[in-house]
VOGU-3710 file (C-alpha; in Angstrom, 3 decimals, decimal comma):
1> mnrheihggq> 0,000/0,000/0,000  1,373/3,418/-0,959  1,847/6,035/1,736  -0,986/8,229/0,433  -3,382/5,269/0,537  -2,810/4,631/4,255  -5,561/6,022/6,435  -7,133/5,171/9,743  -10,403/3,305/9,972  -9,414/0,196/8,002
11> vyqlakqlgr> -11,907/-1,879/9,996  -13,394/-3,845/7,122  -10,005/-4,972/5,828  -8,776/-5,952/9,287  -12,006/-7,787/10,136  -11,535/-9,969/7,050  -7,864/-10,514/7,881  -8,648/-11,570/11,450  -11,762/-13,543/10,542  -14,010/-11,632/12,896
21> svetlldfsa> -16,894/-9,169/12,600  -16,413/-5,398/12,461  -18,589/-5,025/15,563  -16,000/-6,874/17,675  -13,236/-4,368/16,879  -12,386/-1,169/18,758  -11,123/1,412/16,277  -8,702/3,904/17,802  -7,154/4,564/14,384  -9,965/6,780/13,036
31> svnplgppvs> -10,409/10,075/14,870  -14,201/10,295/14,980  -16,481/11,284/17,829  -16,729/8,289/20,204  -20,325/9,206/21,073  -21,296/8,129/17,568  -23,600/10,012/15,207  -26,423/12,037/16,766  -29,660/10,079/17,108  -31,394/12,914/15,270
41> vvramrdavs> -29,090/12,428/12,289  -29,553/8,655/12,169  -33,334/9,090/12,145  -33,174/11,771/9,457  -30,974/9,603/7,232  -33,401/6,682/7,516  -36,292/8,932/6,519  -34,284/10,431/3,652  -33,737/7,034/2,028  -37,358/7,003/0,869
51> ecqhypdpys> -36,673/10,187/-1,132  -33,735/8,746/-3,043  -35,757/8,034/-6,173  -34,967/11,653/-7,092  -31,622/13,173/-8,020  -30,010/15,082/-5,147  -29,886/18,868/-5,170  -26,693/19,568/-7,184  -26,005/22,741/-5,188  -26,896/21,463/-1,683
61> edlrlclsqe> -28,992/24,603/-1,223  -30,636/23,677/2,107  -27,343/22,649/3,661  -25,549/25,735/2,365  -28,279/27,911/3,861  -27,797/26,259/7,242  -24,014/26,634/6,989  -24,465/30,279/5,998  -26,498/30,884/9,149  -24,085/28,837/11,257
71> hgipgasilv> -21,010/30,834/10,232  -22,578/34,187/9,401  -21,287/34,198/5,834  -22,991/34,301/2,413  -24,149/31,021/0,935  -22,144/31,868/-2,182  -18,993/31,489/-0,053  -19,721/27,797/0,601  -19,157/24,740/-1,579  -20,277/21,324/-0,301
81> gngsaeiiri> -18,436/18,212/-1,444  -18,408/14,446/-1,078  -16,125/14,748/1,920  -13,413/17,389/2,241  -11,006/14,906/0,613  -12,868/15,348/-2,676  -12,335/19,095/-2,482  -8,660/18,682/-1,568  -8,234/16,535/-4,680  -9,513/19,267/-7,039
91> lpqalalrha> -7,997/22,348/-5,376  -4,574/22,203/-7,100  -6,192/22,278/-10,538  -8,955/24,711/-9,635  -6,405/27,207/-8,273  -3,833/26,441/-11,000  -1,160/25,928/-8,357  2,525/25,581/-9,179  4,199/25,537/-5,745  2,831/24,564/-2,332
101> civgptfgef> 4,189/24,693/1,200  2,789/21,834/3,289  2,996/22,247/7,056  3,707/18,811/8,414  3,672/16,146/9,507  0,088/16,049/8,307  -2,688/14,477/6,243  -1,066/12,771/3,240  -3,838/13,681/0,790  -2,518/17,252/0,572
111> ehslrlagvr> 0,775/16,176/-0,943  -0,721/13,374/-3,002  -3,322/15,655/-4,613  -0,732/18,338/-5,291  1,721/15,944/-6,893  -0,989/14,397/-9,055  -1,537/17,899/-10,453  2,196/18,416/-11,033  2,606/20,935/-8,211  6,043/21,339/-6,618
121> ctgvdavsaq> 5,852/20,709/-2,870  7,965/22,147/-0,070  7,553/20,633/3,380  8,069/22,556/6,621  7,805/20,108/9,477  7,277/20,463/13,185  9,836/18,490/15,175  9,729/16,030/18,039  12,107/18,124/20,172  9,464/20,872/20,306
131> ryvppfekiv> 6,621/18,400/20,786  5,465/18,994/17,224  4,236/22,545/17,756  3,525/23,879/14,211  6,705/25,597/12,938  5,556/29,222/12,826  9,002/30,645/12,048  9,591/28,176/9,210  6,244/29,028/7,626  7,001/32,750/7,773
141> dvleewrras> 10,473/32,108/6,307  8,950/30,323/3,301  6,461/33,130/2,770  9,204/35,756/2,959  11,326/33,806/0,493  8,381/33,698/-1,890  7,960/37,462/-1,449  11,626/38,129/-2,235  11,556/35,847/-5,257  8,424/37,574/-6,492
151> arkghkagmh> 9,986/41,009/-6,030  12,934/39,964/-8,180  10,567/38,988/-11,000  8,012/41,757/-10,640  5,273/42,780/-8,208  3,511/39,638/-6,919  4,433/37,810/-10,115  3,317/34,199/-9,804  2,217/34,526/-6,177  -1,355/33,506/-7,062
161> knavflchpn> 0,035/30,099/-8,034  1,607/29,470/-4,587  -0,228/28,104/-1,546  0,298/27,144/2,084  -1,546/24,028/3,297  -2,137/23,819/7,044  -4,230/21,360/9,064  -5,349/23,150/12,241  -5,411/21,591/14,754  -3,078/19,202/13,047
171> sptgrrlsrr> -3,297/15,479/12,455  -1,553/13,299/13,622  -0,031/15,542/16,303  -3,134/17,282/17,675  -1,193/20,572/17,935  -2,256/24,061/16,900  -0,744/27,519/16,543  -1,575/30,399/18,840  -4,285/32,686/17,527  -1,712/35,491/17,184
181> dlqqivdtvh> 0,719/33,415/15,113  -2,062/32,058/12,931  -3,343/35,562/12,262  0,140/36,766/11,350  0,441/34,015/8,748  -2,954/34,932/7,279  -1,925/38,593/7,137  1,352/37,727/5,408  -0,450/35,555/2,867  -2,826/38,414/2,123
191> rigcwmivde> 0,058/40,861/1,760  2,111/38,808/-0,696  -0,855/37,483/-2,686  -0,524/33,688/-2,385  -3,177/31,241/-1,130  -3,686/29,739/2,296  -5,715/26,559/2,643  -6,572/25,671/6,240  -8,093/22,267/6,989  -10,250/22,645/10,095
201> afvdwcpshs> -11,501/19,063/10,202  -10,817/18,913/13,956  -11,530/22,516/14,955  -14,917/21,609/16,473  -12,899/20,452/19,495  -11,351/23,951/19,870  -13,811/26,221/17,988  -12,342/29,500/19,244  -9,306/28,871/17,027  -11,266/28,709/13,778
211> lmkdiaaspr> -10,470/31,259/11,072  -14,047/31,260/9,792  -14,632/34,857/10,944  -11,636/35,978/8,864  -13,085/34,822/5,552  -14,747/38,113/4,597  -11,495/40,066/5,027  -9,190/37,404/3,554  -9,880/36,741/-0,152  -6,823/34,441/-0,420
221> llilrsftkf> -7,970/32,206/2,452  -9,850/28,925/1,965  -11,141/26,875/4,890  -11,952/23,181/4,674  -14,449/21,627/7,072  -15,709/18,091/7,570  -18,794/16,536/9,161  -16,890/13,259/9,484  -14,950/13,768/12,687  -17,247/15,618/15,039
231> faipgirlgy> -20,554/14,110/13,923  -19,130/10,605/13,445  -20,493/10,025/9,945  -17,429/9,115/7,829  -19,413/6,510/5,936  -21,611/9,016/4,096  -18,822/11,488/3,065  -19,674/15,131/3,700  -17,450/18,200/3,826  -17,232/21,730/2,502
241> vvgepavves> -14,909/24,592/1,643  -15,450/28,257/2,463  -13,893/31,186/0,641  -14,459/34,256/-1,480  -17,576/33,641/-3,667  -15,850/33,990/-7,043  -13,112/31,588/-5,944  -15,653/29,089/-4,602  -17,532/29,204/-7,890  -14,348/28,500/-9,837
251> irkylppwsv> -13,677/25,467/-7,631  -17,231/24,174/-8,035  -16,714/23,734/-11,783  -14,235/20,942/-11,048  -16,678/18,842/-9,019  -18,594/16,046/-10,756  -22,379/16,532/-11,046  -24,466/15,439/-8,043  -21,340/15,034/-5,975  -23,188/15,025/-2,644
261> nhvaqvagvv> -25,988/12,487/-2,211  -29,381/13,365/-0,754  -28,944/11,386/2,476  -25,695/13,199/3,227  -27,263/16,605/2,611  -30,130/15,838/4,986  -27,685/14,537/7,595  -25,715/17,772/7,446  -28,778/19,960/7,943  -29,956/17,981/10,970
271> aladsrfrqr> -26,474/17,709/12,489  -26,028/21,478/12,502  -29,340/21,896/14,321  -28,464/19,462/17,128  -26,894/21,879/19,621  -27,328/19,476/22,543  -25,189/16,873/20,809  -22,457/19,419/20,179  -22,421/20,603/23,774  -22,375/17,039/25,107
281> sqqfmqeerp> -19,551/16,050/22,741  -17,346/18,988/23,671  -17,948/18,442/27,373  -17,125/14,749/27,034  -13,842/15,476/25,247  -12,812/18,112/27,793  -13,142/15,477/30,505  -12,026/12,242/28,816  -9,014/13,457/26,795  -7,005/14,628/29,829
291> rliarlrris> -7,949/11,460/31,698  -6,645/9,299/28,845  -3,503/11,415/28,502  -2,785/11,058/32,225  -3,068/7,266/32,003  -0,893/7,074/28,896  1,795/9,141/30,612  2,044/6,492/33,307  3,036/3,824/30,766  6,803/3,401/30,685
301> glrvipsqan> 8,274/3,797/27,204  5,701/6,299/25,903  5,992/10,070/25,452  2,634/11,798/25,068  2,305/14,803/22,739  -0,194/17,423/24,041  -3,360/17,542/21,955  -6,197/19,955/21,270  -8,085/17,452/19,107  -9,979/14,204/19,707
311> fvmvevfngr> -6,872/12,033/19,474  -3,464/11,764/21,078  -0,082/11,058/19,489  2,407/9,048/21,548  6,063/8,428/20,753  7,501/4,992/21,549  10,886/5,068/23,293  11,510/1,537/24,523  12,769/0,000/21,276  9,517/-1,713/20,394
321> spqdiverlw> 8,485/-0,932/16,799  5,096/0,738/16,309  4,129/-1,887/13,746  4,763/-4,632/16,307  2,561/-2,807/18,825  -0,117/-2,300/16,171  -0,177/-5,995/15,308  -0,275/-7,086/18,954  -3,216/-4,760/19,527  -4,892/-6,220/16,438
331> aqgmlvrdcq> -4,789/-9,590/18,147  -6,732/-8,005/20,996  -9,282/-6,505/18,591  -7,990/-2,919/18,766  -6,750/-0,640/15,979  -4,368/2,284/16,430  -2,612/4,343/13,758  1,091/3,775/13,073  2,420/7,262/12,288  5,254/6,084/10,042
341> sfsgvtrpal> 3,025/6,853/7,038  3,049/10,567/7,948  5,983/12,270/6,258  7,879/14,283/8,883  7,266/12,018/11,878  10,877/11,279/12,795  10,427/9,044/15,849  8,366/5,864/16,250  4,861/7,003/17,134  1,204/6,008/17,312
351> riavrlaren> -1,962/8,070/16,992  -4,755/7,069/19,362  -8,305/8,348/19,064  -10,085/9,236/22,293  -12,960/6,800/22,745  -15,331/6,027/25,636  -13,742/5,675/29,078  -14,166/1,895/29,329  -12,683/1,482/25,827  -9,766/3,758/26,623
361> nrlvkgltki> -9,146/1,726/29,777  -8,963/-1,421/27,671  -6,439/0,163/25,323  -4,261/1,418/28,178  -4,280/-2,052/29,709  -3,311/-3,620/26,376  -0,518/-1,114/25,732  0,834/-1,525/29,257  0,999/-5,299/28,859  2,733/-5,089/25,469
371> lqks> 5,329/-2,526/26,532  6,089/-4,244/29,841  6,980/-7,427/27,948  9,614/-5,538/25,961
//
């Protein structure tokens, strides 16, 4: 399997390999809300199936209206796609990119989509020694180098074909920039005339750090969002991008017709309306994530990276290979993500999704047993 094809959530493949049902597996490799999809959404999707004899709305008008009200932005600034991964795949062509700076280690689909479109990629990686805090200074250095190169060729020449890709908070590390540093990067991008694409797939766990309110004043900023993680509906594929209306319209032309199915559109509308689910999910994560982190820190041989998302990255320091740990956990019916597939992760590491307390206890017990044996 190629690096770009490796993702979490490979439950169906592993179930076949182990000869057991999917329901018997605990998936810590996919970072989705452990509370599961809202009951309101499940009911709405069941009801929506009876309406599937019609083509879906090609513009997702109802969902875009709800998103417009949610974020306080025009509906013309929103494009809904079959998961944010679909939008990531078409962005390099839609923006006619030539050079991209990818802030890593991060989601491999950024680089894969860029390279498929023939875009030159420059990586600026956070490092283990700084606990993978996003490399603010390195990002600014790249932007300043682009500015100087542009000045040598003519005012902002070619800058519209350059872009910075940032996942915030990041996966697999769970880290984020300070609001001040993030704003400075956005301001620099605006000043030199390149693009900034921010993937906020996990920002529902730290909503105050979203850049959504900056959209109106930042025409070179695009924000990606996903329903997958927070609302626990990865199986139906639903995401969107937000940006300046003319830019969003130019991106839309690259989507296939009827990209988003009717059931997914209905699910999105109902999910946004379920404020009780959102409050309960955020409260759960505020309580369970630190509890899991505290227990992981007590396991000898692990170094826990602080996280602002719904997962935790741990480095393995006792000589045991992550793949060996992964396979031993498989035997116990548990999946975690080996981070070797993330370019820029320089030490052996695992990414562990935060699940329910009893499930997290089971994982901690399994990890403790494996690492003690080494």
